[in-house]
N, C-alpha and C positions, 0 to 999 in steps of 0.2 A: 504494500500500500504506500502511496506517495503522500507525504505531508504537504499540504498546499495552504500554508498560513504565513502571515507576514513575519519577517525578522527571525526566521528559523533557518539553521544551516547544518548540513551533514558534513562531518569532518573525518571521514574514513573510519579507521579503527578507534579514533578518539570519541566517536559517538556524535550526539547532537548537541547543539548549543543555540542559545538566543543571542543574536547579534544585531545591535541597533546603533546606527550612527547618530552622534549627538549633533544637533544643528550648530552651526558655527557660532551663532550669537550666544549660545549657552555653554560653550566649552570652557570659558573662563570661570563661569559660575560653578560647574561640576568638576572642573579640573581634569577632564579626560575627553578623548575624541570618540570613543565607542563605549557602549554598555554591553558587556559580555557576561552571560550566565550559563553554566553547563546544565543541560536538560536530561542527561542520561545516555546509556549505551544503546537503548532500543527505541523504536518508533513509539511503542506503547507507553513507555516511561516518559518520553518527550511530550507526547500528546497530553498526558495526565498532568504534567507540571506546567505546560505552556500557559493556561489561563491565569494562574497565579503570577508567574514571572512577567507576563505581558502587562497585567494590571499594575504590578509594582513598577515596571518601567514607565507606564503612563503617569503614575503618581510622581515618580522621580522627575520626569520632564515638566509636569505641571507645577511642581514645587519650585523647580529651577526658573521657570518663566516668572513665577511670582517674585522670586528673589531678584531676578533681573529687572523686573518692572517696579519694584518697590519693596518695602519691609513686609515681613510676614505678619498677617493679621494677629491681633491679640485674642485672648479668650473672649473679651467683650466684642471685639471686631467680628469674630466668627459668629457669636450670638446674634449680633445685629444683621449680619449677612444671611444667616439662616432664616431669620424672620422675613427678610426681604425676598429670599428665594421662595419661601412658602407662600408669600403674598402673590408673587408672580404666577404661582400655580393655582391661585384662587382660594387659598386658605388664610384666614385671618386669626389673630390672637384673641380677639374680644369675644370669647365664648368660654363656657365652663366645661369641665369634664362631665360626660354623660354618666348617669347612674347606671348600675348593672342592668336594670330593667329596660333602660333606654338604648343601650349600645346597639342591639340588633336592628332597631328601627331608625337609628340616627344616621341618615344618609351622608351627612358631612363627615361624621366620625369614621364611617366605613370607608369613605373615599380616602381619608387620611391614612387608615391602616393599609389600604391598597398601595398608596404611595410609599409608605415605609417599607412594605414588602418588596417593592421594586428596588429600593435602595439596598436592602439586605441581599437580594439575589446577585448584586454586583460582587459581593464578597463571599457568598456561600452558594457556589454553583449547584450543590446538591440539596438546596433548600426544599425542593419538591419531595425528597425522600422522607421528610417529616410527616407529610400527609399520607404517604404510602405505607408507612410502618406504624400501624395502630394496634399491634398485637399485644403490647404491654405498655406500662406507664414508666418505663425506665428512661430517665432523662439522659442516660449515657449514650443513647442512640442518636441524640440530636447532633446534626452536623456542625462542625466548628468552622469559623471563617478561615479562609486561606491566608488572609493577612489583615492587618488592622485597617479599619475604614479611615478615610481622610477626615481631617478636621471639618472641612466644609460639609461633607455628607453627614457627619455626626451632628453638626449644628442644625442642618436641615431636618434631620429626623427628630431632634429635640423640639424644634419649632412646630413640626407636624403634630407632635404629642403634647403641644401646649407647654413646652419647657418644664416638664415635670421635675427635672433636676434642679430647677430654680434659676434665677437670673444671676449671672456672674457679676462680681463687683468690679467696676471700672478702676483702672490704675492710673498712675502718673503718665505712662506712655499713651493710654487712651486719651487722657486730657490733652496731652501735647498734640496728638494727631487731630483731635477735634478742633483745637484752636488753629492749627496749621491750615485745616480745610476751610473753616468758617471765618477766620479773622485775618490770616496772613495771606492766603491765596498764592499768587505767582510772584510776590515780592521776594526776589532772591536774597536781598540784604537781610530782611527780617527772617527768612527761612534759616539762613546761616546763623543768625543770632540766637534763634530759638533752639537750634540743634546744639550750639555751643553752651548755652545756659543749662539745658537739661542733661547734657553730658556731665556737667559739674554736679548736678543734683543726684544723678545715679551714682557717681563716684562717691559722693558723701554718704549716701544711704546704703550703698553696697549692692542694691538691686532695685528693680522696678517695684514700687509699693502701691498697694491699694489705697485709693484716696481716703476712704473712711478710716484707715489705720493711722494716718499721719497725726503726729502730736507736735506740740510746741517744741519739745526737745529735738525732734527731727528737723524742724525748721531752723533751729539754732545750729545744729550740726551742719546743715547746708550753708548757712551764712558763714560760719567759721572756716569751712573748707574753701569757700569762695574768697575769703579775705587773705588766704595764703598767697602772698605775692601780688595782690591786686589792690588798687586804690579803693578806699571806702566809697567814693563817688561811683566807681564802676560797679561795685557790688550792690549798691543801692539800685542802680539801673537794672541789674540782673534780677534782683529780688522783686522789682516791679513787674518784670516779665512773668516770673513764677506766680506772683499774686494774681495777675490778670488771667493766666491760664487756668488756675485752680478755681477762681471765681466763676469763670465761664463754664467749667465742667460741672461745678456744683449746681448751677442753674440748668444747664442743658441735660444733665443726666438725672435731674429730679432727685438729688440726694438730700431729701428732707432732713433737717436737723444737723446736717454736716456743717462744720465750721472750717475756715481757712486759717491754719496755724501760722501762715506767713503774714497775716495782717498785722500792721503796726510794728513790724520787725525791721530794724534799721541796722545798717552796717556800723554806724557810729552814732552815739547820742547826739541829739540836736545841739546841745550846748558845746560839744567838741567838734562837730562837723563844720566844714568851711561854708560860710554863707554863700548862697548862689551868686550874689552880687560881687563876691570877691574871687570867684573862679576865673572870670574874665573881666577885663576893664575896657572902657572905650578908648579909641585912639585919640590923641590930641590932633588938632588941625595941622600942626607942623609935621607930625608923623605921617598923616595922610598925604600931605604934599610931597614928602620925601619918597614914600612908597609909590605914589602915582607917577612921579618922575622916573623912578627906576623901572617900573613896569612898561612905561612908554618907550624906553630905550632898549630893554632887554627881553621882554616877554613877547610871546606870539600875539598876533592880532586878536584872536578870539579871547584870550585871557585878558587883554587890555579892555575889550568891550565888556566882558563879564565884570571886571573890577569897577569900571565906570558906572555901570547900571546898578551894581550893589551900593556904591557910594551915593548914588542919587535917589535911591528908593528905600533903602533899609531892608530890602528883601533878604531872605535866607539864601545861602549859596546854592542849595539844591533847587530852590524855586527859580533861580535865574539860569543855572546850567541846564536844567531840564525843560526850558521853554521850547515850544514848537513855533514855527514861523506863523502858523495860524493863530497863535496867542498874541501876536503883535498887532495892535489896533492903532496904527500910526495915522490914519486918515480921519480918525474920530475928532470931534470938536475939542475933546480933551485927550490927546494921545496917551495911550496907556498899554500896559501888559495885563493879560489875564492869567492869574495863578490858578491853575485847575488841575484836578486829578486826571491822569491819563495813563495809558499802558506803559509808557516809558519813564514815568516819574510819579512817585507817590508824594503826597504832601502831609504835613504833620497832623493836622486835624481839620475839622470842617470849617472852623472860623478862618483858617488860612486861605480858603478859597475866596479870592477877592480880585478887584481891579486896582492896579497901582499906577498912578499917573507918571508920565515921563516928562522931565523938565530939564532944560539946559543941556549940559554935557551928556546926561543919561539918554536924552532923546536923540542926540546926534549919534551916540554910540549904537543905539537900537537901529537907527536907519542904516548905518554902515553894516551892522551885523546881518540885517535882512538881505541886503544887497550881496554880501559875501556868501550867504547860505545858498543862494541860487535856487535850484530845484529841490534841495534837501527838505525833508519834512521837519527836522530838528534845527533850531536856530544855531546851536553849537554842536555839530555832529560828533566832534571828538569827545564831548562830555555828556551828551544827551543819551545815556545808556546806563545799564546797571553798573554801579560802582563809579560812574562818571563823576558825581559830586566829590567823591573821595580823591579822585585823580586831580580834579580842579583845585581842591583844597591843598593838596600836597604841592602842586605847581605854584599857586599863589603864595603858599606859606614860605617858600624859599625866598621870595622877594620881600615878604614881610620881615622875616628874620634877619635878612641882610641889612635892614634899616632900623629894626627895633629888637633889642635883646630880651626884653621882658617876656617870659613865656606866657604871661596872662594876656598879652596882646596877640590876637590871631585875626584871621580874615573876618571871623564873626564879630570882631570888635567894631567893624563898620556899622553893624546893626545896633550895637550899644550906643555908638556915637549918634546915630540918627535919633534914637530915643532921647538922648540929652538935647539934641538940637530942637526937637519938637517941644520938650519941656521949656527950654530957654525962650522959645518963641511964643510961649503962652498958649499953646494948643491944648485943648481940654483932653482929659484922659480918654474919653469915649472916642474922640477924633483920632487920637494917637493909635488906639486899638484898630480903627478902620484902616489906617495906613499900614501898620505892622502885622495885622492878622492875629492880634492877641484877643483872648476871650476876656470880656469884662465881667463875666459871671452874672450878667443881667439878662432876663428874658427878652428885653428890648433890643438886644444886639442883632436879632434875626429880622427885625422890622425895618421897613424903609426900602425904597427902590434903588436899583443899581446905579442909575444915573445920578441920583442925589448923593449917594455915598461916594461916588467917583468925584463929584464936584467938591464935597467936603474934604476928601483926601487931597485933591488938587490944591485947595486953599491952604491946607495944613502944610504941605510940602513947600509951597511958595514962601510961606512964613519961615519955615525951618532953614531953607537954603538961601534966603535973602542975604 
């Protein structure tokens, strides 16, 4: 008899074997080019072993694909996916177990049992022999599975059986993945920061932990581990990320009664921490003049335009480096730039979305930048990309440091200087916030038309730059 099945090979006196080539894109993941398994010396033995070996190979490749495409699902992830798979089959979770008297007449439950039986047959080819052998009640005659079912099939079976084993408890990894999906999205910078922060969390705790098990002492362990070799200000920023992730998870996972042990946890007491106003200082006008002269003679044209627009608007560096040509409204009655969220640039928060007038040198620099951009969609193609603001900051920082030795003076000091200019010009706090994209904390900050707010910002900047 000739065996006519996939991936099986006769090897002379050596017998039969299962041989399957690994797709090129999975070879790095599995660390081999072929999957080889001996099947025995005879055709009969090979045919008997083939279903199990083939199913194991299918699972091996499926797991490799998952690893190649992303991290392996967690217990909670499988649980969620199992419910989703059951829902696609037409089975929902919002029902109760039937009573013993109702089982036989409950069509939904019978359909669930049929679906579970179909899953079982994947792993127990001799499942039908259970029905054929009814001459005694000896459970030893029940066929055993040829190999363990996959996590996905196990989760689906549990969902079909209304998760009789209970709902798994979500972990820190589940919280991180949920936050990554719902809050971070495609922002590569935030993705890397999230991974970096939670790598430190797992290092401190030793393993992935269930959210409900976290205690205040665990949070302190994380903080102390983060403080090893890092500034308190950086650790406070990391702790803010952890707090946000856990708060989001508590809400979205419906963890009633759960508390976030990272709340009100600081890297350093407030009375010892450096005040925010002392971390950076504004430039003096003489320093700005010196840096501007150096940039004019030594920097590339796009950096000169970025610096000039920053100096004339008080915008954040990322807000300017990530401008699109379509954000430039130079023919408007009040020429301005539109700071907006788009695919190539994220902004700090919703109040940062605003129109900022262009006056004097900033307007001339904007006109030159638009002309230089030509047919490009980004105003500054070299910096309008992921990590572009960091590159622009490093490039401008060299010129700043060549003129000013004080480490508290950075490119961002232009924004601090604009704040001081607005104050000295007598501009009200609410109008300063419109220019700089700061939140006033008032419900009224969302009121008013764009044209009026633009006119207010224009008057404020004219006073500040007079």
